[in-house]
C-alpha positions as CSV (number, residue, x, y, z in Angstrom):
1,M,111.8,-34.8,-105.4
2,A,113.4,-31.6,-104.5
3,T,113.9,-30.6,-100.9
4,T,113.7,-27.0,-99.9
5,P,116.6,-25.9,-97.7
6,T,115.5,-24.8,-94.2
7,R,117.0,-21.8,-92.7
8,P,118.9,-22.5,-89.5
9,R,117.5,-20.9,-86.3
10,E,119.1,-17.7,-85.4
11,L,120.1,-17.0,-81.8
12,T,118.6,-13.6,-81.1
13,G,118.9,-11.4,-78.1
14,R,115.3,-12.3,-77.1
15,G,116.2,-16.0,-77.1
16,V,119.3,-15.4,-75.0
17,L,117.3,-13.4,-72.5
18,I,114.6,-16.2,-72.2
19,W,117.3,-18.9,-71.7
20,F,119.1,-16.7,-69.1
21,I,115.9,-15.9,-67.1
22,G,114.8,-19.6,-67.3
23,F,118.2,-20.8,-66.0
24,F,118.1,-18.6,-63.0
25,A,114.4,-19.3,-62.3
26,V,115.2,-23.0,-62.1
27,I,118.2,-22.3,-59.8
28,F,116.0,-20.1,-57.5
29,A,113.2,-22.7,-57.4
30,V,115.6,-25.5,-56.4
31,N,117.2,-23.3,-53.8
32,A,113.8,-22.4,-52.3
33,V,112.8,-26.1,-52.1
34,M,116.1,-27.0,-50.4
35,V,115.9,-24.1,-47.9
36,K,112.3,-25.0,-47.0
37,A,113.3,-28.7,-46.5
38,A,116.4,-27.7,-44.4
39,T,114.5,-25.3,-42.1
40,S,111.5,-27.5,-41.6
41,T,113.4,-30.7,-40.8
42,F,116.3,-29.6,-38.6
43,G,115.3,-29.1,-35.0
44,G,118.6,-30.0,-33.3
45,V,119.8,-26.5,-32.4
46,E,121.9,-27.0,-29.3
47,T,122.2,-23.3,-28.4
48,T,120.7,-20.1,-29.8
49,S,123.9,-18.1,-29.3
50,S,127.3,-19.7,-29.5
51,Y,128.9,-16.5,-28.2
52,K,126.8,-16.5,-25.0
53,A,127.4,-20.3,-24.5
54,G,131.2,-19.6,-24.8
55,L,131.0,-16.9,-22.2
56,K,129.4,-19.4,-19.7
57,F,132.0,-22.1,-20.4
58,K,134.2,-21.1,-17.4
59,D,131.2,-21.2,-15.2
60,E,130.4,-24.7,-16.3
61,I,133.9,-25.9,-15.6
62,A,133.7,-24.4,-12.1
63,A,130.3,-26.0,-11.5
64,A,131.7,-29.4,-12.6
65,A,134.7,-29.1,-10.2
66,K,132.3,-28.2,-7.4
67,Q,130.1,-31.1,-8.3
68,A,133.0,-33.5,-8.2
69,G,134.0,-32.2,-4.8
70,L,130.6,-33.2,-3.4
71,Q,131.3,-36.9,-4.1
72,W,127.6,-37.7,-4.4
73,H,126.3,-41.0,-5.6
74,V,123.3,-40.4,-7.9
75,D,121.6,-43.6,-9.0
76,G,119.0,-43.4,-11.7
77,K,116.9,-46.2,-13.1
78,L,114.9,-45.6,-16.3
79,V,112.5,-48.3,-17.4
80,H,110.4,-48.1,-20.6
81,D,107.1,-50.1,-20.2
82,K,104.8,-51.6,-22.8
83,A,102.4,-48.7,-22.6
84,G,105.1,-46.3,-23.9
85,E,105.8,-44.7,-20.5
86,A,109.3,-44.0,-19.3
87,V,109.5,-44.4,-15.5
88,L,112.5,-42.7,-13.9
89,D,113.6,-43.3,-10.3
90,I,116.5,-41.3,-8.8
91,A,118.3,-41.8,-5.4
92,V,120.8,-39.2,-4.2
93,R,123.4,-40.1,-1.5
94,D,126.4,-38.3,-0.2
95,A,129.9,-39.6,0.2
96,A,129.0,-41.3,3.5
97,G,126.0,-43.0,2.0
98,K,123.3,-40.8,3.6
99,A,120.4,-39.5,1.6
100,V,120.8,-35.9,0.6
101,T,118.1,-33.5,1.7
102,G,116.8,-30.1,0.5
103,L,117.0,-30.9,-3.2
104,A,114.7,-30.3,-6.1
105,A,115.2,-32.4,-9.2
106,T,114.4,-31.9,-12.9
107,A,114.9,-34.4,-15.7
108,L,114.8,-34.2,-19.5
109,L,114.7,-36.9,-22.1
110,A,116.5,-35.1,-24.9
111,H,116.4,-36.4,-28.4
112,P,120.0,-36.5,-29.8
113,A,119.1,-35.0,-33.2
114,D,115.8,-33.1,-32.8
115,A,115.1,-30.8,-29.9
116,R,111.4,-30.6,-30.8
117,R,111.1,-34.3,-29.7
118,D,112.4,-33.6,-26.1
119,H,110.3,-34.7,-23.1
120,E,110.4,-33.1,-19.7
121,V,110.0,-35.7,-16.9
122,P,108.0,-34.3,-14.1
123,L,109.7,-35.5,-10.9
124,G,108.2,-35.7,-7.5
125,L,109.9,-36.2,-4.1
126,V,109.0,-39.7,-2.8
127,G,111.4,-39.9,0.1
128,T,114.6,-38.3,1.4
129,G,116.8,-37.9,-1.6
130,Q,114.5,-40.0,-3.8
131,F,112.6,-38.8,-6.8
132,H,110.1,-40.5,-9.1
133,G,108.7,-39.4,-12.5
134,V,106.7,-40.8,-15.4
135,V,106.5,-39.5,-19.0
136,V,105.2,-40.9,-22.3
137,A,108.1,-41.2,-24.6
138,P,108.7,-43.5,-27.6
139,A,111.4,-46.1,-27.7
140,G,114.8,-45.1,-29.1
141,Q,118.0,-43.4,-28.2
142,W,117.8,-40.5,-25.8
143,E,120.0,-38.3,-23.6
144,L,118.9,-38.3,-20.0
145,I,119.7,-35.0,-18.3
146,I,119.2,-34.8,-14.6
147,D,119.6,-31.5,-12.7
148,L,119.6,-31.3,-8.9
149,E,119.1,-27.9,-7.3
150,R,119.3,-26.4,-3.9
151,D,117.8,-23.0,-3.2
152,G,117.4,-22.3,-6.9
153,E,121.1,-23.0,-7.7
154,R,122.1,-26.1,-9.7
155,V,124.5,-28.3,-7.6
156,F,124.5,-31.4,-9.7
157,R,124.1,-32.3,-13.4
158,S,124.2,-35.7,-15.1
159,R,124.0,-36.4,-18.8
160,S,123.7,-40.0,-19.9
161,R,123.0,-41.6,-23.2
162,V,120.2,-44.2,-22.8
163,V,118.4,-46.6,-25.1
164,M,114.8,-47.4,-24.4
165,K,113.4,-50.5,-26.1
């Protein structure tokens, strides 16, 4: 039995072009999938402009020093009930232990990794220096941010890491 010799395949310019285009098509397709996955899953942007946040840094330091000078005692109690509601009660007292008047309060349950999962807690004044709010929020780790304002200006900010079970 005689075997006929087969000619080896030649690498032509057309073959090189097809392999070249195919290689980069695969690279672009993988990059497109990765970019889509990254932009659709990451919602934890802390600030939209780092430059503007840096300019406000001195103002934040001054506000923190002014807040420390007030010597207020802000007690917050956050309870997560079985219905999935987070109940927040806040009491604000001055250095002498008297309730602070003339304040407006806002609260935010901020998710530590995804800003899209944040929950604003609507707070209502229930007494002198006392606020109460309820929001539906799932169990987990959160950052509780409480802001107290007087005449539209923030006079107190508290940031606390809380775990709701």
